[in-house]
Structure formats: structure tokens, C-alpha cells
N, C-alpha and C positions, 0 to 999 in steps of 0.2 A: 504493500500500500504506500509506503513512503516513496518509492520510485515513481509511482503514478502521480502522486501529489507534486513531486519535484518536477516532472515533465510538464504538468499543467501550469506550474508557476513560471517555468522558463519560457514557455511558448509566447506569452505576451511580450516578454523582454526581447525575444528574437524578432518578433514582428515590429516592435518599436525601433530597434536597431536597424532593421532592414529599411524601414521607411525613412529614417534619418539619413542613412547612407545613400539612398536613392535621391533624396532632396539635396544633399551635399554634392553628389555627383552632377546632378542637374544644374546646380548653381555654378559649379566649376566649369562645365561645358559652356554655359551662358557667358561667363566671364572671359573664357578663352575666345569664344566667338566674337564677343564685343571688342576685345583687343585686336583681333584679326581685322574686323571691319574698320575700326578706327584707324588702324595702321595702313591698311590697303585701299580703303575707299573713304577717305575723310571728306568732311564738309568744312572747308576753311575759306576765309575771305568771303563769307556768305553775303554780307551787305553789298559788296561790290559786284559779286556774281549776280545777285538778284537784281540790282539796279541796272547794270549794263546789258544783261541778257534780255531784260524786259524792254529797255530802250532800243535795242537793235534787233529785237524779234528773233532771239536765238533760244533754243531749249537750254535751260540752265544745266541740265545733266550732261549735255554735250560740252559745255564749258568746263564743268568739273572733270569730265573724261579727258579733255585736251590738257588741262593743267596737270592732272595726275600723270598722263603719258609723257608730256613734254618736260616737266621739271620735278615731278614728285612733290609739288607744293613748296619748292624751295625758291624763295623770292630772288635770291642772288645767283640763280643758276645761269651758267654760261655753257653753251654747247661747243664742241670742237670746231665748229664753223663760225662761231661768234654770235649765235642767237642768244638773246638775253631775257631773263626774268621768268615769271611764272608760265607764260604762254609761249616762251621762246621765239621772240620776234627778231628777225634778221634786220640789219640796218637798212638795206634797200627796201624791204617791205615796210619798215617804219616810215621811211621817207615818203613812200607812195601813200600810205594811210594818212600821214600828216597832211599831205597835199590835198587828198580827197576830203578830209575833215576840215580843211582850211584852219589848221591849228598852228599858229605862229609861235606859241609859247612853250611848246614841249621840245625837249632835246632827247637824243638817244639814250643818255644815261638815265633818263626818267623811266626807262623800261625796267629798272630795278624797283620802282615804286609799285606796289601791288595794285593800287587803284588805277593808275595810268596804264599799266600793262594789261590789266583785265579790260579796261575800256577799249584799248586798241585791238586786243584780241577778239573781243565780242563784236566790235565794228567789222573786223575782217570776216569772222564767221557769218555774220548777218549778210554781208555783201556776197560771200560765196554761196550762201543758202539761196539768196535771191537769184543768183545766176544758175545754180545747178539743181536746186530743189530736193536733194536727198543727201542723207548723212554720209554715205560712202563716198560720193563724188566730192562733197565738201571736205571731208577728211583727206582725200587724195590730193585735192587742190591746196589744202593747207600745208601739206607735206612736200608735194612735188611742183606746185605752181599751177595757176589757172591755164596757162598755155598748154602744158602737157595734158591736162585733163580734157581740155577742148579738143585736142588732137585725138586722144584716145576715144572720146565719144563719137567723133566723126569717122572712126575706123572700125569697120565691121568685125575685125579680128578681136576687138576689145569691147565693143558695145553693139548689140543687135538692134536696140531701139533708139540709140543716140541720146538716151537720158540716163541710163544706168550702166555702170561698168561691170561687164561680165568677167573681164580679166584685166589685171593691172600688170603691165609689162616690166615695171621696176620692182624687184623683190622687196627692197626696203620700204617702198611705199605700200605695197600689198600687205606687208607685215604691220606697218603703222596703222593702216585702215582697220585691220583685224583687231589690233589693240584698242583703238578708239571705240569701235562698235561693241567690243566685249565690255570695256569699262563703262560705256554709256548704259548698256543693258544692265550691268550690275547696279549702277547708281539708280536707275529706274526701279529695279526690283527692291532695292533696299530702302529707298527714301520716298518714292512716289506713292504715297498711301492715300489715293483718292477713292 
């Protein structure tokens, strides 16, 4: 009889320990997942992204995807070809945007300023979206230039409908477009809770 009583008194203890262990494991998984998301798909510079993506009619998650892919959210990033800032704007691109925006006050070193860089980057994305109308072509143009994308869209080897890229002939650009679309998809899944 004592063994039976002992088994009955241990059973609730085992159930409680199992429940607590499951809860702790669930909390640990949630914490690790939150750290992964925050590290790999952060939302930073939100006030500027919100402001300029709305002003230039660009999906804010595309902006976050570009910043993540281009600089990893490092405001002082410089590429091996000299692109600067969060959205990695080249000097000739900066000069062109500055001219189009009729902005006499900004200089290229201002590309290290998050607000100015995001403003210029959003303007460019909005301009490219007006021209091309889809994220893949916009990302390709952001990476390889408008001229290349226009040539590819006009070439049936790369585009059957003249609007979407079926194939991208530059491997780096093809890889870049995949990274942008994957990052944008993740941002949409994680943060677009409509």
C-alpha cells in the first residue's frame, strides 16, 4: 500500500514539472526566435522609412529589404565601389537624384546621414517603380542600372512580355534580386499584420 500511495503522490509532481519544463522550453524558443528576427530582419530608422516611403509611393518593406541587403542597417557603410550609407548610393547616382530633386543643399557626404540617405533612396525606388512597375525589375535597376534593365526587357531572351524579367543575364544582379525579394517577403510576413 505504501508504494501505491507514493506513486499517487509523485504523479502530480511529475505533471507539474512537465508543464513547467514545456513552458520554459516555449519561452526559450520564443526568445531565440525574437533575437533571430531582431538581428536578421530589424525595423530601424522607422520614422524616416515611413515618411519617405509614403512621400515617394514606395512599399516600406521594400525599403527595409534594400537597407538590410545593401548595408545591414549600418549608416556608415561604404561598398568596395564607393557607394555610401544605408541604401548604398553611388556618387553619380547621387548627382542624378540631386539634379532631379532640384536639391542644391545636399552634398555626397550627406549620404552618411540616415534621413538624407533614406530620402534619396526612397526617391530612387519610387522613380524606378514608376518606370518598371514590379519589384524584381526595380531591384534589378537599383543594382545594375535602368539602362541595363530596359535593354533586358526589350530582349526576348530575358523578358517574354517586356515588363517582367524572366532571366537576368548578370549573376550578381540575379542574386541581388533574389535577396531583395526574399527579404521583402520576410518583412511582409513578419510585420504586415493587416
